[in-house]
N, C-alpha and C positions, 0 to 999 in steps of 0.2 A: 722603907720597903711594904710595913703592914699598911700604911694609907695605900699604896698601890693595889694592893689585895682584896678592898674592900671597894675599891673605886672599878675594877677588874676583876672582878671571881673567876674561876677558873671555867665553870660552866656557861658562861660569857664568851669566851677564844673561841668557840667553834660558830658562835654567831659571826664574831666579827669577820672572822675566815669566810662563812659563808657570804657575807655582807659584802665583803672584798670579792670575791668571786663574782659576784653576782654584777656588781660596778664594771669590772673587767671584762665581762659578755656583754654587758648593754653597751661599754667602749668599743667594744669589738664589731658588733654587729653596726653601729652607727657608721664608725668608718668604713666598711665594708661597704654597706649602702651608698653612702657619700661616693665612693669609688665609683660603683658599679653605674651610678646617677650618670655620674662626670662624665665617662665613657660612651654613655646614650646618648651625653650632648653635645659628646664631640663628633659622634659618627653622623647626628641628626644634620651638624652643622655643616660636614663634612659633604653630605650627599645634597643637602639644599644647595651648596654653593655650586656642585658640578653639575646639579640640576641646571642652577640659573646660568651656569656656561653655554649648554646647548639650547635653553628656552629662547 
C-alpha cells in the first residue's frame, strides 16, 4: 500500500480525474463529428443519386 501512495499521491487524483474527463470529452466530440459527417455524406449521396435519375 505504501508504494501505491508514493506512485499516486492524493494530490494527483484530481489531475487524473481531469485527464480522464478530458479524454472522454475528446472522444465524445470525435464521435459526434463522425456521425454528423456520415449523415451529411449520406444525404449528399442520396441527393446526387436522385439528381442523376432526372438528368
